[in-house]
C-alpha positions in Angstrom: -20.7 25.3 -1.1 -18.7 22.1 -1.4 -20.0 18.9 -3.0 -21.7 16.5 -0.7 -20.6 13.0 -0.1 -22.8 10.2 -1.4 -23.5 8.6 1.9 -23.5 9.7 5.6 -20.0 9.8 7.0 -19.6 7.0 9.5 -16.0 7.1 10.4 -15.2 4.2 12.7 -12.4 2.1 14.0 -9.7 2.0 16.7 -8.0 5.1 15.2 -11.1 7.3 15.3 -9.4 9.8 17.7 -6.3 10.2 15.5 -6.1 13.1 13.1 -3.6 13.0 10.2 -2.8 15.8 7.8 -1.9 14.0 4.6 0.2 16.1 2.2 1.3 13.1 0.1 0.8 12.5 -3.6 1.1 9.6 -6.1 1.2 6.2 -4.4 3.5 5.4 -1.5 2.3 8.0 0.9 -1.4 7.8 0.0 -1.3 4.0 0.4 0.0 4.3 3.9 -2.5 7.0 4.9 -5.3 5.0 3.3 -4.5 2.2 5.7 -4.9 4.6 8.6 -8.1 6.0 7.2 -9.5 2.5 6.8 -8.9 2.0 10.6 -10.9 5.1 11.4 -8.3 7.9 11.4 -9.4 11.4 10.5 -7.2 11.7 7.4 -7.3 15.2 5.7 -5.8 15.1 2.3 -4.2 18.5 1.4 -3.6 19.1 -2.3 -2.3 22.1 -4.4 -4.7 23.8 -6.8 -3.4 21.5 -9.6 -4.3 18.5 -7.5 -2.5 15.2 -6.9 -1.1 14.2 -10.3 -2.4 10.7 -9.5 -5.9 12.0 -10.1 -5.2 11.9 -13.9 -4.0 8.2 -14.1 -6.5 6.1 -16.1 -8.9 4.3 -16.3 -11.4 7.1 -15.8 -15.2 7.0 -15.1 -17.4 8.1 -18.1 -17.7 11.7 -17.0 -14.1 12.3 -16.0 -13.1 15.9 -16.6 -16.5 17.3 -16.1 -16.3 17.7 -12.4 -15.5 20.8 -10.4 -15.3 21.3 -6.7 -18.7 22.5 -5.5 -20.6 20.6 -8.1 -22.0 17.2 -8.7 -20.9 17.1 -12.3 -18.8 13.9 -11.9 -15.5 12.5 -10.7 -12.3 14.4 -11.2 -10.1 11.3 -10.6 -9.3 7.9 -12.1 -9.4 4.6 -10.4 -5.7 4.6 -9.4 -6.4 7.6 -7.3 -9.6 6.1 -5.9 -7.8 3.0 -4.7 -5.6 4.9 -2.3 -7.6 7.9 -1.3 -10.9 6.5 -0.1 -12.1 7.5 3.4 -10.2 10.8 3.2 -11.5 14.4 3.1 -10.0 16.7 0.6 -8.6 20.2 1.3 -7.1 22.4 -1.4 -4.3 24.8 -0.3 -1.8 26.8 -2.3 1.4 26.6 -0.2 2.9 29.4 -2.3 0.4 31.7 -0.5 1.3 32.8 3.0 -2.3 32.6 4.1 -2.5 29.0 3.0 0.7 28.2 4.7 -0.7 29.7 7.8 -3.9 27.6 7.4 -1.8 24.4 7.2 0.2 25.4 10.3 -3.0 25.8 12.2 -4.2 22.5 11.0 -1.1 20.9 12.3 -1.5 22.6 15.6 -4.6 20.4 16.1 -3.3 17.2 14.5 -1.6 14.1 15.8 0.5 13.7 12.7 1.5 15.1 9.3 2.7 13.0 6.4 4.5 14.1 3.2 6.5 12.5 0.4 8.0 15.6 -1.3 11.6 16.0 -2.3 13.8 16.4 0.7 13.9 20.0 1.8 10.7 21.2 0.1 8.6 21.5 3.2 11.5 23.3 5.0 11.7 25.8 2.2 8.0 26.5 2.6 8.4 27.1 6.4 6.7 23.8 7.2 9.6 21.6 8.3 9.4 19.4 11.3 11.2 21.8 13.6 8.8 24.6 12.8 5.7 22.4 13.4 7.1 20.8 16.6 7.8 24.2 18.0 4.1 25.0 17.7 2.8 21.5 18.5 5.5 19.5 20.5 3.5 16.3 20.3 3.1 16.2 16.5 4.5 13.3 14.6 6.0 14.2 11.3 6.3 11.2 8.8 8.1 11.4 5.5 8.4 8.8 2.7 11.1 9.5 0.2 13.3 7.6 -2.2 16.5 7.8 -0.1 15.5 9.1 3.3 15.9 12.4 5.1 19.1 13.9 6.6 17.5 14.0 10.0 17.9 10.3 10.4 20.9 9.7 8.1 22.2 11.5 5.1 22.4 9.6 1.9 24.5 10.5 -1.1 21.3 10.1 -3.1 19.3 12.3 -0.8 18.1 14.8 -3.4 17.5 12.3 -6.2 14.0 11.7 -7.5 12.8 8.1 -7.1 9.9 6.1 -8.4 9.0 2.4 -7.8 11.2 0.9 -10.5 14.3 2.6 -9.1 13.4 1.6 -5.6 13.0 -2.0 -6.6 16.2 -2.0 -8.6 18.5 -0.2 -6.1 17.0 -2.0 -3.1 18.0 -5.4 -4.5 14.5 -6.8 -5.4 15.2 -7.0 -9.2 18.3 -9.0 -8.8 16.7 -11.2 -6.1 13.6 -12.0 -8.2 15.0 -11.7 -11.8 12.6 -8.9 -12.8 10.5 -6.0 -11.7 7.3 -6.6 -9.7 4.4 -5.5 -11.9 2.7 -4.1 -8.7 4.5 -1.1 -7.2 6.0 -3.0 -4.2 8.6 -0.3 -3.6 5.8 2.2 -3.1 3.3 -0.1 -1.2 5.7 -1.4 1.3 7.3 1.9 2.5 3.8 3.3 2.7 2.8 0.4 5.0 5.9 0.9 7.1 5.3 4.6 7.4 1.8 3.9 8.8 3.3 1.5 11.3 6.0 3.9 12.4 3.6 6.8 12.6 1.3 4.9 14.9 4.2 3.9 17.1 5.3 7.5 17.4 1.8 8.7 18.1 1.5 6.2 20.9 4.7 7.5 22.5 3.7 11.1 22.0 0.5 10.5 23.9 2.5 9.0 26.7 5.3 11.6 26.8 3.8 14.7 25.1 6.7 14.7 22.6 6.4 13.8 19.0 9.0 12.5 16.6 10.2 12.5 13.0 9.5 9.2 11.2 11.6 8.7 8.1 11.0 5.8 5.6 13.1 5.4 2.5 12.0 3.4 -0.5 15.5 2.0 -1.0 15.6 0.9 2.7 12.1 -0.7 2.5 13.0 -2.8 -0.5 16.1 -4.0 1.2 14.1 -4.9 4.2 12.1 -7.3 2.1 15.3 -9.2 1.6 16.1 -9.8 5.2 16.9 -13.5 4.7 19.1 -12.7 1.7 21.3 -10.2 3.7 22.7 -12.7 6.3 23.0 -15.4 3.6 25.3 -13.1 1.5 27.1 -11.9 4.6 27.9 -15.5 5.4 28.8 -16.9 2.0 29.6 -13.8 -0.1 27.6 -15.4 -2.9 24.9 -13.6 -4.9 21.6 -15.4 -4.9 20.6 -16.7 -8.4 17.0 -15.9 -9.3 15.0 -19.1 -9.6 17.3 -21.2 -7.4 15.6 -22.1 -4.2 16.5 -23.6 -0.8 12.9 -24.8 -0.4 11.6 -27.2 -3.1 8.9 -27.4 -4.3 8.0 -23.7 -3.7 7.0 -22.4 -7.1 4.5 -22.0 -9.9 3.7 -24.9 -12.2 1.8 -25.0 -15.5 -1.8 -26.0 -15.7 -3.9 -26.3 -18.9 -5.6 -23.0 -18.2 -2.9 -21.0 -16.4 -0.5 -21.6 -13.5 -0.7 -23.2 -10.1 1.3 -22.6 -7.0 2.6 -25.5 -4.9 4.7 -25.2 -1.7 5.6 -28.5 -0.3 9.1 -28.4 1.1 8.1 -30.0 4.4 8.3 -33.8 4.2 4.7 -34.3 5.4 3.4 -32.1 2.5 5.8 -33.6 0.1 4.5 -37.1 0.8 0.9 -35.9 0.4 1.8 -34.3 -2.9 3.5 -37.5 -4.1 0.4 -39.4 -3.1 -1.9 -37.1 -5.1 0.5 -37.3 -8.1 0.5 -41.1 -7.9 4.2 -41.0 -7.5 5.2 -42.9 -4.3 8.6 -43.5 -5.9 9.5 -39.8 -5.4 9.2 -40.2 -1.6 12.2 -42.6 -1.6 14.1 -41.4 -4.7 17.6 -40.3 -3.7 17.1 -37.1 -5.7 13.8 -36.1 -3.9 13.5 -37.9 -0.6 14.4 -34.8 1.5 14.3 -31.1 1.0 18.1 -30.6 0.7 18.1 -33.3 -2.0 15.2 -31.7 -3.8 17.0 -28.3 -3.7 20.1 -29.9 -5.1 18.0 -31.5 -7.9 15.6 -28.6 -8.3 15.3 -28.9 -12.1 14.5 -32.6 -11.9 12.0 -32.2 -9.1 10.1 -29.3 -10.7 10.0 -31.1 -14.1 8.4 -34.1 -12.5 5.7 -32.0 -10.8 5.2 -29.9 -14.0 4.6 -33.1 -16.0 1.7 -33.9 -13.7 0.2 -30.4 -13.4 0.4 -29.6 -17.1 -2.4 -32.1 -17.9 -4.9 -30.6 -15.4 -6.8 -27.5 -15.0 -6.3 -25.2 -12.0 -9.7 -26.3 -10.6 -8.7 -30.0 -10.9 -5.4 -29.3 -9.1 -7.2 -27.4 -6.4 -9.7 -30.3 -5.9 -6.8 -32.7 -5.6 -4.5 -30.7 -3.3 -6.6 -28.1 -1.6 -6.7 -28.4 2.2 -3.8 -30.9 2.1 -0.8 -29.2 0.6 -0.2 -25.4 0.6 -1.3 -24.5 -2.9 -3.5 -22.2 -5.0 -4.3 -21.2 -8.5 -2.7 -18.1 -10.0 -5.9 -16.1 -10.1 -6.7 -13.5 -12.7 -8.6 -10.5 -11.5 -11.8 -11.9 -13.0 -11.3 -15.1 -11.0 -10.7 -13.1 -7.8 -13.9 -11.2 -8.3 -15.7 -14.6 -8.5 -13.9 -16.3 -5.6 -16.2 -17.1 -2.6 -13.3 -16.3 -0.2 -13.3 -12.7 -1.4 -17.0 -12.3 -0.9 -16.9 -14.0 2.5 -14.1 -11.8 3.7 -15.6 -8.5 2.4 -12.5 -7.9 0.2 -14.5 -6.1 -2.5 -16.5 -3.0 -1.4 -18.8 -1.0 -3.5 -17.8 2.7 -3.6 -20.2 5.4 -4.9 -18.8 8.0 -7.2 -20.0 11.6 -7.7 -22.3 12.5 -10.5 -24.1 9.8 -12.5 -21.3 7.3 -12.4 -22.1 3.7 -11.4 -20.5 2.4 -8.2 -17.1 0.8 -8.5 -15.4 -1.9 -6.5 -12.4 -1.1 -4.3 -10.2 -3.5 -2.5 -11.5 -4.0 1.1 -9.5 -3.6 4.3 -7.4 -6.7 5.0 -7.2 -5.8 8.7 -10.2 -7.3 10.2 -11.3 -6.6 13.8 -13.6 -8.9 15.8 -14.8 -5.9 17.7 -16.3 -4.2 14.7 -16.2 -3.4 11.0 -13.6 -1.2 9.5 -13.2 -0.3 5.9 -14.9 1.9 3.3 -17.2 4.6 4.6 -16.5 7.5 2.3 -15.7 7.8 -1.4 -12.5 9.6 -2.5 -12.8 13.4 -2.4 -13.1 15.8 -5.3 -10.2 18.3 -5.4 -10.9 20.7 -2.5 -14.3 19.2 -1.7 -14.1 19.6 2.0 -11.9 22.7 2.3 -14.6 24.9 4.0 -15.9 22.0 6.1 -12.5 21.0 7.5 -11.2 24.6 8.2 -14.4 25.5 9.9 -14.3 22.3 12.0 -10.8 23.2 13.1 -11.7 26.8 13.9 -9.6 28.2 11.1 -11.0 31.5 9.7 -10.0 32.6 6.2 -11.6 35.5 4.4 -10.6 34.1 1.0 -11.8 30.5 1.5 -14.0 30.6 -1.6 -10.8 31.0 -3.7 -9.6 27.5 -2.7 -12.7 25.4 -2.3 
């Protein structure tokens, strides 16, 4: 027996006829496949007996460590895992066992796509490379997320190197462009998103032609793509961009009495409205600030004048003065986000049940909204191997030793 889910499965969305075998771990790959699952795709997460190492990342629910597949003892994952593995079913396979490799091959025979983010060459060594799968299922789309790509699309001198978010941000230029690391794993999140987009494009073509493809997304490449405006600027001038120096001014964070506040008013219309709110009509005609090029040339002076005004007001007061007139917003803490009426109105926090006696937790909602119907959370993250028997039976895969892996 496998543990039951906490609510009836109601998979829905425009991708409800797409099946994806998800062999990814950690963050980049699971983030991308979670986007597909949120849109209704049948995402089947395949893990080794030791599980995705992301399961162990804290914080944990109260009964973490008590759960086992086939029981309702509690959750065997922390909240980091939950955030990127909702709406997936879990299958446990030991790919060191020939019978389990064969089970995965049969799963891929019936799937639209498979995704993995292992070191380059690992799946080939297991007999599960793209060419093997495509020979069995010519329409399958094989998507890979790695630090430096796959030799099938272009060999990198760093091809075999391990890569995590910090290295992707640094090597891809984001650190020098911004002055520091992003605290969120942008070099994981963005390649995962691009992978999902590339996979869907290839699946559409495969359904038209009957021929799949190999989709390759590198973390380094993805970080560089975020700097698309910087690349031609450097190509033209040969000058490195200095962090903090802007061509659009104001376009920054400013101090408030209770935090920081973002103001973006480089357009003259917005600049005039900002000056009016500040009670500073002189800045509209001042030679240092009367146009965006002049404000950019005098960035320190311009930002100091704005900061002098914002620093005596709360974020709420600034929002009341500028909201709806000038592009702006408070730098919200997570607590403030949880209380924001926009978040409630847009359904951007969804309650997710956990196994065992744990209380529900909130997960970030699906930002892709469809007028034709709701998409989003319909199934909690799976326990390790929770749906092994269910999925293999559904796909018509018979295994005498199934109890050993569920």
